[in-house]
Structures are given as structure tokens and as C-alpha cells.
MMTF fields as JSON, N, C-alpha, C and O atoms, coordinates in Angstrom:
{
  "mmtfVersion": "1.0.0",
  "mmtfProducer": "UNKNOWN",
  "numBonds": 375,
  "numAtoms": 376,
  "numGroups": 94,
  "numChains": 1,
  "numModels": 1,
  "chainsPerModel": [1],
  "groupsPerChain": [94],
  "chainIdList": ["A"],
  "bondAtomList": [4, 2, 8, 6, 12, 10, 16, 14, 20, 18, 24, 22, 28, 26, 32, 30, 36, 34, 40, 38, 44, 42, 48, 46, 52, 50, 56, 54, 60, 58, 64, 62, 68, 66, 72, 70, 76, 74, 80, 78, 84, 82, 88, 86, 92, 90, 96, 94, 100, 98, 104, 102, 108, 106, 112, 110, 116, 114, 120, 118, 124, 122, 128, 126, 132, 130, 136, 134, 140, 138, 144, 142, 148, 146, 152, 150, 156, 154, 160, 158, 164, 162, 168, 166, 172, 170, 176, 174, 180, 178, 184, 182, 188, 186, 192, 190, 196, 194, 200, 198, 204, 202, 208, 206, 212, 210, 216, 214, 220, 218, 224, 222, 228, 226, 232, 230, 236, 234, 240, 238, 244, 242, 248, 246, 252, 250, 256, 254, 260, 258, 264, 262, 268, 266, 272, 270, 276, 274, 280, 278, 284, 282, 288, 286, 292, 290, 296, 294, 300, 298, 304, 302, 308, 306, 312, 310, 316, 314, 320, 318, 324, 322, 328, 326, 332, 330, 336, 334, 340, 338, 344, 342, 348, 346, 352, 350, 356, 354, 360, 358, 364, 362, 368, 366, 372, 370],
  "bondOrderList": [1, 1, 1, 1, 1, 1, 1, 1, 1, 1, 1, 1, 1, 1, 1, 1, 1, 1, 1, 1, 1, 1, 1, 1, 1, 1, 1, 1, 1, 1, 1, 1, 1, 1, 1, 1, 1, 1, 1, 1, 1, 1, 1, 1, 1, 1, 1, 1, 1, 1, 1, 1, 1, 1, 1, 1, 1, 1, 1, 1, 1, 1, 1, 1, 1, 1, 1, 1, 1, 1, 1, 1, 1, 1, 1, 1, 1, 1, 1, 1, 1, 1, 1, 1, 1, 1, 1, 1, 1, 1, 1, 1, 1],
  "groupList": [{"groupName": "MET", "atomNameList": ["N", "CA", "C", "O"], "elementList": ["N", "C", "C", "O"], "formalChargeList": [0, 0, 0, 0], "bondAtomList": [1, 0, 2, 1, 3, 2], "bondOrderList": [1, 1, 2], "singleLetterCode": "M", "chemCompType": "L-PEPTIDE LINKING"}, {"groupName": "ASP", "atomNameList": ["N", "CA", "C", "O"], "elementList": ["N", "C", "C", "O"], "formalChargeList": [0, 0, 0, 0], "bondAtomList": [1, 0, 2, 1, 3, 2], "bondOrderList": [1, 1, 2], "singleLetterCode": "D", "chemCompType": "L-PEPTIDE LINKING"}, {"groupName": "GLN", "atomNameList": ["N", "CA", "C", "O"], "elementList": ["N", "C", "C", "O"], "formalChargeList": [0, 0, 0, 0], "bondAtomList": [1, 0, 2, 1, 3, 2], "bondOrderList": [1, 1, 2], "singleLetterCode": "Q", "chemCompType": "L-PEPTIDE LINKING"}, {"groupName": "LYS", "atomNameList": ["N", "CA", "C", "O"], "elementList": ["N", "C", "C", "O"], "formalChargeList": [0, 0, 0, 0], "bondAtomList": [1, 0, 2, 1, 3, 2], "bondOrderList": [1, 1, 2], "singleLetterCode": "K", "chemCompType": "L-PEPTIDE LINKING"}, {"groupName": "CYS", "atomNameList": ["N", "CA", "C", "O"], "elementList": ["N", "C", "C", "O"], "formalChargeList": [0, 0, 0, 0], "bondAtomList": [1, 0, 2, 1, 3, 2], "bondOrderList": [1, 1, 2], "singleLetterCode": "C", "chemCompType": "L-PEPTIDE LINKING"}, {"groupName": "PRO", "atomNameList": ["N", "CA", "C", "O"], "elementList": ["N", "C", "C", "O"], "formalChargeList": [0, 0, 0, 0], "bondAtomList": [1, 0, 2, 1, 3, 2], "bondOrderList": [1, 1, 2], "singleLetterCode": "P", "chemCompType": "L-PEPTIDE LINKING"}, {"groupName": "HIS", "atomNameList": ["N", "CA", "C", "O"], "elementList": ["N", "C", "C", "O"], "formalChargeList": [0, 0, 0, 0], "bondAtomList": [1, 0, 2, 1, 3, 2], "bondOrderList": [1, 1, 2], "singleLetterCode": "H", "chemCompType": "L-PEPTIDE LINKING"}, {"groupName": "GLY", "atomNameList": ["N", "CA", "C", "O"], "elementList": ["N", "C", "C", "O"], "formalChargeList": [0, 0, 0, 0], "bondAtomList": [1, 0, 2, 1, 3, 2], "bondOrderList": [1, 1, 2], "singleLetterCode": "G", "chemCompType": "PEPTIDE LINKING"}, {"groupName": "ASN", "atomNameList": ["N", "CA", "C", "O"], "elementList": ["N", "C", "C", "O"], "formalChargeList": [0, 0, 0, 0], "bondAtomList": [1, 0, 2, 1, 3, 2], "bondOrderList": [1, 1, 2], "singleLetterCode": "N", "chemCompType": "L-PEPTIDE LINKING"}, {"groupName": "TRP", "atomNameList": ["N", "CA", "C", "O"], "elementList": ["N", "C", "C", "O"], "formalChargeList": [0, 0, 0, 0], "bondAtomList": [1, 0, 2, 1, 3, 2], "bondOrderList": [1, 1, 2], "singleLetterCode": "W", "chemCompType": "L-PEPTIDE LINKING"}, {"groupName": "SER", "atomNameList": ["N", "CA", "C", "O"], "elementList": ["N", "C", "C", "O"], "formalChargeList": [0, 0, 0, 0], "bondAtomList": [1, 0, 2, 1, 3, 2], "bondOrderList": [1, 1, 2], "singleLetterCode": "S", "chemCompType": "L-PEPTIDE LINKING"}, {"groupName": "LEU", "atomNameList": ["N", "CA", "C", "O"], "elementList": ["N", "C", "C", "O"], "formalChargeList": [0, 0, 0, 0], "bondAtomList": [1, 0, 2, 1, 3, 2], "bondOrderList": [1, 1, 2], "singleLetterCode": "L", "chemCompType": "L-PEPTIDE LINKING"}, {"groupName": "ILE", "atomNameList": ["N", "CA", "C", "O"], "elementList": ["N", "C", "C", "O"], "formalChargeList": [0, 0, 0, 0], "bondAtomList": [1, 0, 2, 1, 3, 2], "bondOrderList": [1, 1, 2], "singleLetterCode": "I", "chemCompType": "L-PEPTIDE LINKING"}, {"groupName": "THR", "atomNameList": ["N", "CA", "C", "O"], "elementList": ["N", "C", "C", "O"], "formalChargeList": [0, 0, 0, 0], "bondAtomList": [1, 0, 2, 1, 3, 2], "bondOrderList": [1, 1, 2], "singleLetterCode": "T", "chemCompType": "L-PEPTIDE LINKING"}, {"groupName": "GLU", "atomNameList": ["N", "CA", "C", "O"], "elementList": ["N", "C", "C", "O"], "formalChargeList": [0, 0, 0, 0], "bondAtomList": [1, 0, 2, 1, 3, 2], "bondOrderList": [1, 1, 2], "singleLetterCode": "E", "chemCompType": "L-PEPTIDE LINKING"}, {"groupName": "ARG", "atomNameList": ["N", "CA", "C", "O"], "elementList": ["N", "C", "C", "O"], "formalChargeList": [0, 0, 0, 0], "bondAtomList": [1, 0, 2, 1, 3, 2], "bondOrderList": [1, 1, 2], "singleLetterCode": "R", "chemCompType": "L-PEPTIDE LINKING"}, {"groupName": "ALA", "atomNameList": ["N", "CA", "C", "O"], "elementList": ["N", "C", "C", "O"], "formalChargeList": [0, 0, 0, 0], "bondAtomList": [1, 0, 2, 1, 3, 2], "bondOrderList": [1, 1, 2], "singleLetterCode": "A", "chemCompType": "L-PEPTIDE LINKING"}, {"groupName": "PHE", "atomNameList": ["N", "CA", "C", "O"], "elementList": ["N", "C", "C", "O"], "formalChargeList": [0, 0, 0, 0], "bondAtomList": [1, 0, 2, 1, 3, 2], "bondOrderList": [1, 1, 2], "singleLetterCode": "F", "chemCompType": "L-PEPTIDE LINKING"}, {"groupName": "VAL", "atomNameList": ["N", "CA", "C", "O"], "elementList": ["N", "C", "C", "O"], "formalChargeList": [0, 0, 0, 0], "bondAtomList": [1, 0, 2, 1, 3, 2], "bondOrderList": [1, 1, 2], "singleLetterCode": "V", "chemCompType": "L-PEPTIDE LINKING"}, {"groupName": "TYR", "atomNameList": ["N", "CA", "C", "O"], "elementList": ["N", "C", "C", "O"], "formalChargeList": [0, 0, 0, 0], "bondAtomList": [1, 0, 2, 1, 3, 2], "bondOrderList": [1, 1, 2], "singleLetterCode": "Y", "chemCompType": "L-PEPTIDE LINKING"}],
  "groupTypeList": [0, 1, 2, 3, 3, 4, 5, 6, 4, 7, 8, 9, 10, 10, 9, 8, 11, 8, 11, 10, 1, 12, 4, 1, 6, 4, 7, 3, 13, 11, 7, 7, 3, 1, 11, 14, 8, 2, 14, 3, 15, 11, 16, 1, 3, 3, 13, 8, 14, 14, 8, 9, 0, 17, 8, 18, 3, 14, 10, 1, 10, 1, 17, 3, 3, 7, 11, 3, 3, 18, 7, 8, 17, 17, 19, 13, 12, 17, 0, 16, 12, 12, 10, 17, 12, 11, 9, 11, 12, 16, 16, 11, 5, 7],
  "groupIdList": [1, 2, 3, 4, 5, 6, 7, 8, 9, 10, 11, 12, 13, 14, 15, 16, 17, 18, 19, 20, 21, 22, 23, 24, 25, 26, 27, 28, 29, 30, 31, 32, 33, 34, 35, 36, 37, 38, 39, 40, 41, 42, 43, 44, 45, 46, 47, 48, 49, 50, 51, 52, 53, 54, 55, 56, 57, 58, 59, 60, 61, 62, 63, 64, 65, 66, 67, 68, 69, 70, 71, 72, 73, 74, 75, 76, 77, 78, 79, 80, 81, 82, 83, 84, 85, 86, 87, 88, 89, 90, 91, 92, 93, 94],
  "secStructList": [7, 3, 3, 3, 3, 7, 6, 6, 6, 7, 7, 3, 3, 3, 3, 7, 1, 7, 6, 6, 7, 5, 7, 6, 6, 6, 7, 7, 5, 6, 6, 6, 6, 2, 2, 2, 2, 2, 2, 2, 2, 2, 2, 2, 2, 2, 2, 2, 2, 2, 2, 1, 6, 6, 7, 7, 7, 6, 6, 1, 7, 2, 2, 2, 2, 2, 2, 2, 2, 2, 2, 2, 2, 2, 2, 2, 2, 2, 2, 2, 2, 2, 2, 2, 2, 2, 2, 2, 2, 2, 2, 1, 7, 7],
  "xCoordList": [0.88, 0.169, 0.975, 2.018, 0.537, 1.373, 0.562, -0.656, 1.583, 1.254, 1.27, 2.234, 0.076, 0.075, 0.253, -0.187, 0.898, 0.334, -1.056, -1.43, -1.619, -2.652, -2.547, -1.774, -3.447, -3.137, -3.827, -3.815, -4.516, -5.491, -4.761, -4.342, -4.717, -3.849, -2.433, -1.629, -2.026, -0.304, 0.099, 1.302, -0.727, -0.585, -0.155, -0.676, 0.622, 0.918, -0.467, -0.775, -1.037, -2.142, -2.09, -1.47, -2.529, -2.53, -3.319, -4.486, -2.75, -3.364, -3.254, -2.206, -4.521, -4.753, -4.727, -5.246, -4.062, -3.884, -5.183, -5.404, -6.125, -7.471, -7.726, -7.887, -7.72, -7.99, -9.328, -9.157, -10.189, -11.234, -10.796, -11.741, -9.599, -9.351, -9.635, -9.392, -9.992, -10.009, -8.576, -7.715, -8.5, -7.348, -7.659, -8.805, -6.834, -6.972, -6.849, -6.876, -6.704, -6.557, -7.591, -8.265, -7.814, -8.983, -10.384, -11.451, -10.179, -11.523, -11.709, -12.738, -10.95, -10.964, -10.112, -9.384, -10.474, -10.25, -8.724, -8.266, -8.133, -6.574, -6.128, -4.933, -7.214, -7.245, -6.764, -5.791, -7.336, -7.098, -7.447, -8.576, -6.515, -6.703, -6.871, -7.523, -6.135, -6.003, -7.444, -7.844, -8.182, -9.46, -10.598, -11.706, -10.178, -11.117, -10.825, -11.631, -9.718, -9.665, -9.993, -10.252, -10.055, -10.725, -12.204, -12.842, -12.692, -14.226, -14.549, -15.38, -13.785, -13.818, -14.054, -15.091, -12.793, -12.808, -13.817, -14.41, -14.642, -15.413, -16.793, -17.662, -16.918, -18.279, -17.976, -18.781, -16.816, -16.412, -16.676, -16.99, -16.484, -16.648, -18.298, -18.887, -18.836, -20.301, -21.136, -22.084, -20.653, -20.931, -20.837, -21.792, -19.688, -19.394, -20.114, -20.707, -20.136, -21.032, -22.389, -22.941, -23.324, -24.31, -24.548, -25.403, -23.503, -23.621, -23.257, -23.289, -22.887, -22.275, -23.915, -24.912, -23.684, -24.861, -25.316, -26.444, -24.344, -25.132, -25.365, -25.795, -25.319, -25.649, -27.214, -28.092, -27.339, -28.83, -29.152, -28.507, -30.656, -30.969, -32.281, -32.885, -32.744, -34.054, -35.246, -36.02, -35.184, -36.512, -36.376, -37.05, -35.569, -35.501, -36.538, -36.988, -37.131, -37.713, -37.322, -36.129, -37.875, -37.134, -36.403, -35.364, -37.002, -36.201, -35.258, -34.174, -35.517, -34.34, -33.245, -32.073, -33.437, -32.401, -31.741, -30.555, -32.442, -31.862, -30.851, -29.643, -31.523, -30.587, -29.027, -27.918, -29.352, -28.22, -27.467, -26.243, -27.974, -26.699, -26.148, -25.03, -26.829, -26.222, -25.156, -24.058, -25.563, -24.701, -23.37, -22.249, -23.549, -22.24, -21.441, -20.373, -21.903, -21.426, -20.452, -19.369, -21.267, -20.445, -19.45, -18.641, -19.562, -18.807, -17.187, -16.036, -17.772, -16.51, -15.728, -14.506, -16.611, -15.653, -15.179, -14.021, -15.554, -15.359, -13.543, -12.483, -13.855, -12.419, -11.432, -10.304, -11.84, -10.888, -10.382, -9.279, -10.937, -10.399, -9.531, -8.557, -9.839, -8.954, -7.607, -6.485, -7.838, -6.532, -5.743, -4.562, -6.308, -5.374, -4.628, -3.502, -5.213, -4.553, -3.579, -2.884, -3.706, -2.778, -1.562, -0.391, -2.182, -0.688, 0.012, 1.237, -0.606, -0.022, 1.091, 2.266, 0.462, 1.249, 2.402, 3.482, 2.194, 3.728, 4.437, 5.585, 3.924, 4.939, 5.616, 6.722, 5.26, 5.947, 7.379, 7.664, 8.265, 9.703, 10.286, 9.973, 10.97, 11.39, 10.796, 11.128],
  "yCoordList": [-1.166, 0.117, 0.919, 0.753, 2.424, 3.469, 4.373, 4.332, 5.396, 6.654, 7.913, 8.116, 8.951, 10.311, 11.128, 10.652, 12.412, 13.734, 14.439, 15.121, 14.283, 14.913, 16.584, 17.37, 16.889, 18.699, 19.454, 20.669, 18.331, 19.57, 19.646, 20.688, 18.656, 18.884, 18.517, 18.582, 18.1, 17.986, 16.615, 16.365, 15.796, 14.258, 13.331, 13.486, 12.386, 11.169, 10.116, 9.865, 9.697, 8.705, 7.465, 7.546, 6.472, 5.261, 5.594, 5.965, 5.487, 5.682, 4.45, 3.944, 4.134, 3.054, 3.32, 2.564, 4.494, 5.298, 5.839, 6.198, 5.953, 6.607, 7.919, 8.068, 8.964, 10.559, 10.366, 11.177, 9.838, 10.144, 9.244, 8.936, 8.789, 7.91, 9.018, 10.188, 8.816, 9.536, 9.701, 8.822, 10.986, 10.998, 10.296, 10.35, 9.706, 9.049, 9.851, 9.273, 11.347, 12.076, 13.104, 13.379, 13.796, 15.002, 14.449, 15.06, 13.178, 12.976, 13.545, 13.238, 14.167, 15.073, 13.88, 12.98, 14.211, 13.622, 13.909, 15.048, 12.942, 12.873, 13.294, 13.463, 13.491, 14.033, 15.497, 15.81, 16.261, 17.431, 18.606, 19.02, 18.886, 19.611, 18.787, 19.028, 17.541, 16.446, 15.851, 15.303, 15.778, 15.137, 16.49, 16.253, 17.555, 18.739, 18.662, 18.851, 18.398, 18.544, 17.511, 17.639, 16.284, 15.061, 15.108, 14.887, 15.498, 15.865, 16.853, 16.513, 18.1, 19.26, 18.335, 18.307, 17.601, 16.926, 16.163, 16.472, 15.099, 14.309, 15.052, 14.542, 16.196, 17.303, 17.562, 17.229, 18.164, 18.829, 17.71, 17.983, 16.587, 15.55, 15.215, 15.264, 15.015, 14.717, 16.074, 15.955, 17.16, 18.288, 18.281, 18.404, 18.137, 18.007, 16.731, 16.921, 15.776, 14.64, 14.925, 14.762, 15.51, 16.318, 16.919, 16.55, 18.152, 19.299, 18.793, 19.498, 17.45, 17.213, 16.894, 16.27, 17.486, 17.494, 16.213, 16.072, 15.224, 13.659, 13.256, 12.106, 13.552, 12.883, 12.61, 13.44, 11.192, 10.546, 10.644, 10.324, 11.307, 11.367, 10.485, 10.126, 10.141, 8.988, 9.928, 9.513, 11.079, 11.789, 12.284, 13.285, 11.695, 11.988, 11.379, 10.483, 11.453, 10.937, 9.663, 9.628, 8.946, 7.655, 8.0, 7.452, 8.944, 9.515, 10.327, 10.338, 11.181, 12.007, 10.945, 11.213, 9.965, 9.069, 8.414, 8.087, 8.238, 7.655, 8.661, 8.431, 10.025, 10.998, 10.964, 10.719, 11.268, 11.41, 10.0, 10.084, 8.84, 8.149, 7.98, 7.485, 8.337, 8.163, 9.492, 9.392, 10.636, 11.787, 11.165, 11.625, 10.234, 9.832, 8.906, 8.67, 8.142, 7.569, 7.946, 7.509, 8.935, 10.011, 11.074, 11.687, 11.247, 11.978, 11.157, 11.587, 9.764, 9.099, 8.902, 8.992, 8.624, 8.546, 9.5, 9.318, 10.856, 12.0, 12.257, 12.615, 11.914, 12.015, 10.93, 11.224, 9.687, 8.822, 9.253, 8.812, 9.932, 10.364, 11.276, 11.281, 12.425, 13.467, 12.96, 13.204, 12.404, 11.288, 10.842, 11.153, 10.179, 9.42, 10.138, 9.763, 11.295, 12.305, 13.33, 14.001, 13.293, 14.318, 12.97, 13.061, 11.858, 11.005, 10.878, 10.883, 10.72, 11.044, 12.065, 11.848, 13.178, 14.499, 14.025, 13.73, 13.96, 13.816, 12.644, 12.544, 11.749, 10.682, 11.03, 10.501, 11.774, 12.257, 12.747, 13.814, 11.904, 12.34, 13.634, 13.844, 14.438, 15.799, 16.834, 18.005],
  "zCoordList": [0.01, -0.062, 0.019, 0.652, -0.875, -0.86, -0.192, -0.016, 0.242, 1.322, 0.499, -0.238, 0.579, -0.254, 0.978, 2.024, 1.003, 1.47, 1.462, 0.508, 2.315, 2.327, 1.943, 2.491, 0.947, 0.378, 1.596, 1.794, 2.478, 3.153, 4.662, 5.166, 5.114, 6.78, 6.528, 7.458, 5.226, 5.337, 5.997, 6.073, 6.431, 7.055, 6.194, 5.09, 6.256, 5.357, 5.695, 6.86, 4.82, 4.619, 3.873, 2.813, 4.129, 3.274, 1.876, 2.005, 0.466, -0.415, -1.555, -1.956, -1.937, -2.877, -4.338, -5.16, -4.654, -6.274, -6.578, -7.735, -5.64, -6.225, -5.439, -4.228, -6.586, -6.381, -5.315, -4.404, -5.165, -4.188, -2.935, -2.208, -2.569, -1.353, -0.172, -0.469, 0.775, 1.989, 2.888, 2.94, 3.574, 4.468, 5.706, 6.153, 6.242, 7.488, 8.949, 10.036, 8.761, 9.849, 9.731, 10.724, 8.433, 8.387, 7.661, 7.714, 6.973, 6.403, 4.834, 4.232, 4.349, 3.248, 2.295, 2.713, 0.898, -0.206, -0.669, -0.769, -0.89, -0.925, -2.309, -2.551, -3.357, -4.723, -4.746, -5.431, -4.115, -3.914, -5.268, -5.532, -5.807, -7.319, -8.329, -9.345, -8.006, -9.481, -9.186, -10.213, -8.364, -8.226, -8.755, -9.236, -8.592, -9.415, -11.06, -11.97, -11.122, -12.634, -13.295, -14.492, -12.689, -13.224, -13.426, -14.455, -12.018, -12.224, -13.587, -14.428, -13.676, -14.751, -16.195, -16.858, -16.469, -17.775, -17.712, -18.746, -17.038, -17.177, -17.456, -18.164, -16.897, -17.086, -18.466, -19.335, -18.769, -20.16, -21.426, -22.585, -20.926, -22.165, -21.948, -23.028, -21.25, -21.163, -21.858, -22.635, -21.47, -22.452, -23.656, -24.423, -23.973, -25.419, -26.019, -27.081, -25.617, -26.525, -26.612, -27.7, -25.198, -25.461, -26.73, -27.534, -26.911, -27.854, -29.218, -30.227, -29.188, -30.715, -31.694, -31.329, -32.777, -33.537, -34.147, -34.62, -34.122, -34.472, -32.992, -33.085, -31.797, -30.702, -30.538, -30.302, -30.73, -30.473, -29.304, -28.306, -29.429, -28.171, -27.791, -28.802, -26.816, -26.512, -27.297, -28.16, -26.842, -27.018, -28.731, -28.969, -29.986, -30.901, -31.585, -30.871, -32.655, -33.526, -34.453, -34.757, -34.792, -35.388, -36.564, -36.93, -37.143, -38.637, -38.218, -38.8, -37.09, -36.73, -36.059, -36.324, -35.361, -34.869, -36.238, -36.197, -37.351, -38.63, -38.885, -38.93, -39.084, -39.88, -39.006, -39.483, -37.72, -37.103, -37.246, -37.352, -37.26, -37.408, -38.943, -39.09, -39.967, -41.269, -41.285, -41.833, -40.68, -40.563, -39.652, -39.868, -38.76, -38.229, -38.692, -38.128, -39.96, -40.749, -41.838, -42.226, -42.179, -43.325, -42.689, -43.386, -41.347, -40.595, -40.388, -40.471, -40.078, -39.84, -41.288, -41.398, -42.348, -43.603, -43.825, -44.2, -43.789, -44.326, -43.48, -43.994, -42.175, -41.436, -41.805, -42.2, -41.684, -42.274, -43.68, -44.005, -44.42, -46.079, -46.051, -46.804, -44.924, -44.607, -43.993, -44.437, -43.178, -42.266, -43.188, -43.338, -43.764, -44.964, -45.835, -46.164, -46.313, -46.944, -46.676, -47.438, -45.137, -44.383, -44.328, -44.696, -43.812, -43.689, -44.93, -44.802, -46.574, -47.224, -47.537, -47.834, -47.402, -47.368, -46.524, -47.034, -45.363, -44.308, -44.549, -44.115, -45.174, -45.652, -46.833, -46.946, -47.746, -48.756, -48.62, -48.077, -49.147, -48.738, -49.292, -50.464, -48.785, -49.034, -48.272, -48.456]
}
């Protein structure tokens, strides 16, 4: 078992390499700023997924769900083609 210094009280506590582990002395999380950053990244990721124009929602009609699935398919194909072209340009000698 590892130990980590608590960012709140400064004492060393047992740590299972999980940012949400609790300090043995003050009872606060050992993650500190890292835990806040991780939670912010997860919230941003969820927001980005919800705001994606081809995100299929339960409340969408069947027609709209179908259009979004087709849009996702063509977007994926488009990005694959663009990535391949960029790879070709980067791989050219000179």
C-alpha cells in the first residue's frame, strides 16, 4: 500500500492510487486539485458529447435518429479520408 501527503492537513495517509481516497486524519479527499481537474474533464466530456450535432437522444423521433446515424457514418468516412490524405502528405519524401 502506498502513502500520499494530504493536500489539506499535510499528514501522510494510506493511499490506493485513487484520487477519491479519504485522508486518515482529516477525512477529506487525497486527490485535491487533481480530483477537481478530473471531475472538470469528465463534465466537459459529457457536455461535448451532448452538444455534438449527431448525438442520438432518446427523445428524438425515429426519423431524426436515423438521420443522425447516417450523419455519424458519413462524418466518420470523411474524417478517415482527410486523415489518410494528411498521412500521405506527411509521408512524402522531401
